[in-house]
C-alpha positions as a LaTeX table, in Angstrom:
\begin{tabular}{lrrr}
\hline
Residue & $x$ (\AA) & $y$ (\AA) & $z$ (\AA) \\
\hline
Met1 & $-38.15$ & 4.03 & 66.25 \\
Leu2 & $-40.24$ & 1.16 & 67.20 \\
Gly3 & $-38.88$ & $-0.99$ & 64.35 \\
Val4 & $-35.29$ & $-0.67$ & 65.49 \\
Pro5 & $-34.22$ & $-3.54$ & 67.65 \\
Arg6 & $-32.86$ & $-2.44$ & 71.03 \\
Leu7 & $-29.73$ & $-4.14$ & 72.12 \\
Thr8 & $-28.76$ & $-4.19$ & 75.69 \\
Leu9 & $-25.78$ & $-1.94$ & 75.81 \\
Ser10 & $-23.90$ & $-0.29$ & 78.53 \\
His11 & $-24.60$ & 3.37 & 79.29 \\
Gly12 & $-21.36$ & 4.54 & 77.55 \\
Arg13 & $-22.35$ & 3.13 & 74.24 \\
Gly14 & $-25.63$ & 5.02 & 74.02 \\
Tyr15 & $-24.08$ & 7.63 & 71.77 \\
Leu16 & $-23.06$ & 4.93 & 69.26 \\
Gln17 & $-26.54$ & 3.45 & 69.36 \\
Gly18 & $-28.03$ & 6.78 & 68.24 \\
Thr19 & $-25.75$ & 7.09 & 65.22 \\
Trp20 & $-26.54$ & 3.51 & 64.19 \\
Glu21 & $-30.24$ & 4.16 & 64.44 \\
Lys22 & $-29.89$ & 7.34 & 62.38 \\
Ala23 & $-27.97$ & 5.47 & 59.63 \\
Tyr24 & $-30.57$ & 2.68 & 59.65 \\
Gln25 & $-33.45$ & 5.16 & 59.28 \\
Asp26 & $-31.62$ & 6.90 & 56.42 \\
His27 & $-31.20$ & 3.53 & 54.68 \\
Arg28 & $-34.90$ & 2.67 & 55.11 \\
Arg29 & $-35.91$ & 6.04 & 53.64 \\
Lys30 & $-33.67$ & 5.53 & 50.59 \\
Val31 & $-35.06$ & 2.04 & 49.99 \\
Gln32 & $-38.65$ & 3.32 & 50.09 \\
Glu33 & $-37.90$ & 6.21 & 47.73 \\
Ala34 & $-36.00$ & 4.05 & 45.23 \\
Arg35 & $-37.57$ & 3.68 & 41.81 \\
Pro36 & $-36.99$ & 0.86 & 39.32 \\
Val37 & $-34.45$ & 1.81 & 36.64 \\
Val38 & $-33.37$ & $-0.16$ & 33.58 \\
Asp39 & $-29.78$ & 0.39 & 32.57 \\
Ser40 & $-29.89$ & 0.57 & 28.78 \\
Arg41 & $-26.39$ & 1.94 & 28.37 \\
Ala42 & $-23.76$ & $-0.05$ & 26.54 \\
Pro43 & $-21.06$ & $-1.55$ & 28.70 \\
Pro44 & $-17.82$ & 0.41 & 28.70 \\
Thr45 & $-15.56$ & $-0.64$ & 25.84 \\
Leu46 & $-11.84$ & $-0.89$ & 26.19 \\
Ser47 & $-9.74$ & 1.19 & 23.83 \\
His48 & $-7.65$ & $-1.71$ & 22.53 \\
Leu49 & $-10.84$ & $-3.55$ & 21.54 \\
Cys50 & $-12.39$ & $-0.56$ & 19.76 \\
Leu51 & $-9.67$ & $-0.28$ & 17.15 \\
Lys52 & $-9.27$ & $-3.52$ & 15.18 \\
Leu53 & $-6.38$ & $-2.98$ & 12.80 \\
Gly54 & $-6.90$ & $-6.23$ & 10.90 \\
Lys55 & $-10.50$ & $-5.37$ & 10.14 \\
Leu56 & $-9.54$ & $-1.84$ & 9.06 \\
Lys57 & $-6.87$ & $-3.24$ & 6.74 \\
Gln58 & $-9.34$ & $-5.72$ & 5.26 \\
Leu59 & $-11.92$ & $-2.99$ & 4.66 \\
Glu60 & $-9.28$ & $-0.78$ & 3.03 \\
Glu61 & $-8.17$ & $-3.61$ & 0.71 \\
Gly62 & $-11.78$ & $-4.28$ & $-0.25$ \\
Arg63 & $-12.33$ & $-0.62$ & $-1.03$ \\
Leu64 & $-9.14$ & $-0.44$ & $-3.12$ \\
Ser65 & $-10.02$ & $-3.61$ & $-5.05$ \\
Ala66 & $-13.46$ & $-2.17$ & $-5.85$ \\
Ile67 & $-11.81$ & 1.03 & $-7.11$ \\
Asp68 & $-9.35$ & $-0.97$ & $-9.24$ \\
Arg69 & $-12.18$ & $-3.06$ & $-10.70$ \\
Asp70 & $-14.21$ & 0.06 & $-11.54$ \\
Asn71 & $-11.16$ & 1.70 & $-13.14$ \\
Arg72 & $-10.49$ & $-1.39$ & $-15.24$ \\
Leu73 & $-14.10$ & $-1.55$ & $-16.45$ \\
Leu74 & $-14.05$ & 2.15 & $-17.29$ \\
Leu75 & $-10.78$ & 1.74 & $-19.18$ \\
Glu76 & $-12.24$ & $-1.17$ & $-21.17$ \\
Lys77 & $-15.27$ & 0.93 & $-22.09$ \\
Val78 & $-13.10$ & 3.86 & $-23.17$ \\
Ser79 & $-10.86$ & 1.58 & $-25.26$ \\
Cys80 & $-13.95$ & 0.05 & $-26.90$ \\
Ile81 & $-15.19$ & 3.55 & $-27.77$ \\
Met82 & $-11.76$ & 4.42 & $-29.17$ \\
Arg83 & $-11.69$ & 1.26 & $-31.28$ \\
Thr84 & $-15.20$ & 1.61 & $-32.67$ \\
Gly85 & $-15.15$ & 5.37 & $-33.03$ \\
Gly86 & $-18.19$ & 5.73 & $-30.81$ \\
Trp87 & $-20.46$ & 3.61 & $-32.99$ \\
Thr88 & $-22.37$ & 0.76 & $-31.44$ \\
Leu89 & $-21.75$ & $-2.35$ & $-33.46$ \\
Ser90 & $-24.23$ & $-5.09$ & $-32.76$ \\
Gly91 & $-21.96$ & $-8.06$ & $-32.15$ \\
Val92 & $-19.35$ & $-7.07$ & $-34.75$ \\
Thr93 & $-15.87$ & $-6.97$ & $-33.31$ \\
Cys94 & $-13.21$ & $-4.66$ & $-34.68$ \\
Ala95 & $-9.51$ & $-5.24$ & $-34.84$ \\
His96 & $-7.70$ & $-3.88$ & $-31.83$ \\
Arg97 & $-5.67$ & $-0.81$ & $-32.71$ \\
Ser98 & $-2.57$ & $-0.39$ & $-30.66$ \\
Leu99 & $-1.96$ & 3.13 & $-29.44$ \\
Asn100 & 1.82 & 2.84 & $-29.67$ \\
Arg101 & 2.11 & 1.10 & $-33.05$ \\
Glu102 & 3.95 & 3.97 & $-34.72$ \\
Lys103 & 6.45 & 4.16 & $-31.89$ \\
Arg104 & 7.19 & 0.43 & $-32.08$ \\
Glu105 & 7.68 & 0.63 & $-35.85$ \\
Gln106 & 10.09 & 3.55 & $-35.45$ \\
Glu107 & 12.11 & 1.62 & $-32.85$ \\
Leu108 & 12.24 & $-1.41$ & $-35.12$ \\
Cys109 & 13.48 & 0.69 & $-38.06$ \\
Ser110 & 16.15 & 2.33 & $-35.93$ \\
Leu111 & 17.35 & $-1.07$ & $-34.69$ \\
Arg112 & 17.54 & $-2.37$ & $-38.26$ \\
Glu113 & 19.62 & 0.61 & $-39.31$ \\
Lys114 & 21.97 & 0.24 & $-36.35$ \\
Asn115 & 22.51 & $-3.50$ & $-36.70$ \\
Pro116 & 22.83 & $-4.50$ & $-40.37$ \\
Phe117 & 25.09 & $-7.41$ & $-39.42$ \\
Cys118 & 22.43 & $-8.93$ & $-37.16$ \\
Arg119 & 19.78 & $-8.51$ & $-39.82$ \\
Arg120 & 22.00 & $-10.14$ & $-42.46$ \\
Ser121 & 22.85 & $-13.08$ & $-40.22$ \\
Gln122 & 19.20 & $-13.61$ & $-39.31$ \\
Thr123 & 18.05 & $-13.63$ & $-42.93$ \\
Gln124 & 20.85 & $-15.97$ & $-44.08$ \\
Arg125 & 20.47 & $-18.47$ & $-41.28$ \\
Arg126 & 18.32 & $-21.52$ & $-41.93$ \\
Ile127 & 16.91 & $-23.75$ & $-39.28$ \\
Arg128 & 18.02 & $-27.34$ & $-39.55$ \\
Ser129 & 16.16 & $-29.72$ & $-37.32$ \\
Pro130 & 17.53 & $-33.22$ & $-36.53$ \\
His131 & 15.28 & $-34.98$ & $-39.03$ \\
Thr132 & 16.54 & $-32.76$ & $-41.86$ \\
Leu133 & 20.11 & $-33.55$ & $-40.82$ \\
Trp134 & 19.26 & $-37.28$ & $-40.83$ \\
Glu135 & 17.81 & $-37.07$ & $-44.34$ \\
Ala136 & 20.81 & $-35.13$ & $-45.63$ \\
Asp137 & 23.46 & $-37.45$ & $-44.15$ \\
Pro138 & 22.05 & $-40.75$ & $-42.79$ \\
Pro139 & 24.34 & $-42.88$ & $-40.58$ \\
Pro140 & 25.68 & $-46.16$ & $-41.97$ \\
Glu141 & 23.51 & $-49.21$ & $-41.44$ \\
Glu142 & 26.16 & $-51.08$ & $-39.47$ \\
Glu143 & 25.83 & $-48.57$ & $-36.63$ \\
Thr144 & 22.06 & $-48.85$ & $-36.50$ \\
Asp145 & 22.09 & $-52.67$ & $-36.39$ \\
Lys146 & 24.81 & $-52.94$ & $-33.75$ \\
Gly147 & 22.47 & $-52.84$ & $-30.80$ \\
His148 & 20.05 & $-55.41$ & $-32.22$ \\
Glu149 & 22.55 & $-58.28$ & $-32.70$ \\
Gln150 & 22.45 & $-59.38$ & $-29.08$ \\
Trp151 & 18.70 & $-60.06$ & $-29.23$ \\
Glu152 & 17.88 & $-63.21$ & $-31.15$ \\
Met153 & 14.46 & $-63.94$ & $-32.44$ \\
Leu154 & 13.02 & $-66.99$ & $-30.69$ \\
Lys155 & 10.18 & $-69.09$ & $-31.94$ \\
Pro156 & 7.15 & $-69.17$ & $-29.64$ \\
Asn157 & 7.81 & $-72.80$ & $-28.55$ \\
Gln158 & 11.48 & $-72.14$ & $-27.87$ \\
Glu159 & 10.59 & $-69.12$ & $-25.80$ \\
Arg160 & 8.36 & $-71.19$ & $-23.51$ \\
Glu161 & 10.96 & $-73.92$ & $-23.12$ \\
Asn162 & 13.75 & $-71.49$ & $-22.26$ \\
Arg163 & 11.80 & $-69.77$ & $-19.50$ \\
Ser164 & 12.31 & $-70.77$ & $-15.89$ \\
Pro165 & 9.48 & $-72.62$ & $-14.09$ \\
Ser166 & 8.61 & $-69.56$ & $-12.02$ \\
Gln167 & 8.24 & $-67.53$ & $-15.23$ \\
Gln168 & 6.02 & $-70.23$ & $-16.75$ \\
Gly169 & 3.57 & $-69.91$ & $-13.90$ \\
Phe170 & 4.68 & $-72.99$ & $-11.95$ \\
Leu171 & 6.10 & $-72.71$ & $-8.47$ \\
His172 & 8.39 & $-75.48$ & $-7.28$ \\
Phe173 & 8.92 & $-75.84$ & $-3.57$ \\
Ile174 & 11.95 & $-77.78$ & $-2.41$ \\
\hline
\end{tabular}
């Protein structure tokens, strides 16, 4: 207890001095026995930061798009096998066979049977575009020349003389 500084205290405070000295000695012992420790643990993470909903949604969309792309490629390969009959054709393309061709033809036949009036009107109707109407019945020439009478043909010299000075390129200041 030589290292503990002695304060001049009254006789009544001697009991407190002993408890202080005991606490100080306990502290010194703990400091001497302490060993260096590196804290390699991760800092505590907060629960609302652990779960990022936007990132989860983005990852889910990416996964679904990859699945859709793979399904589309697989479907294209299967349709190619169906078209070619399993043979590998080196660069030769086959006509695409529709899987529901028969069904469409049956629907078309049933519609034709149900609507003979529509079929008759469609076959009898002819398309008449404006130029065919013009050739069949042209308008009289008086109507076509009406709009051109107000514009007279001017000779090049008359045209220059009739223009105002500002139109001729000259500016007159008054």
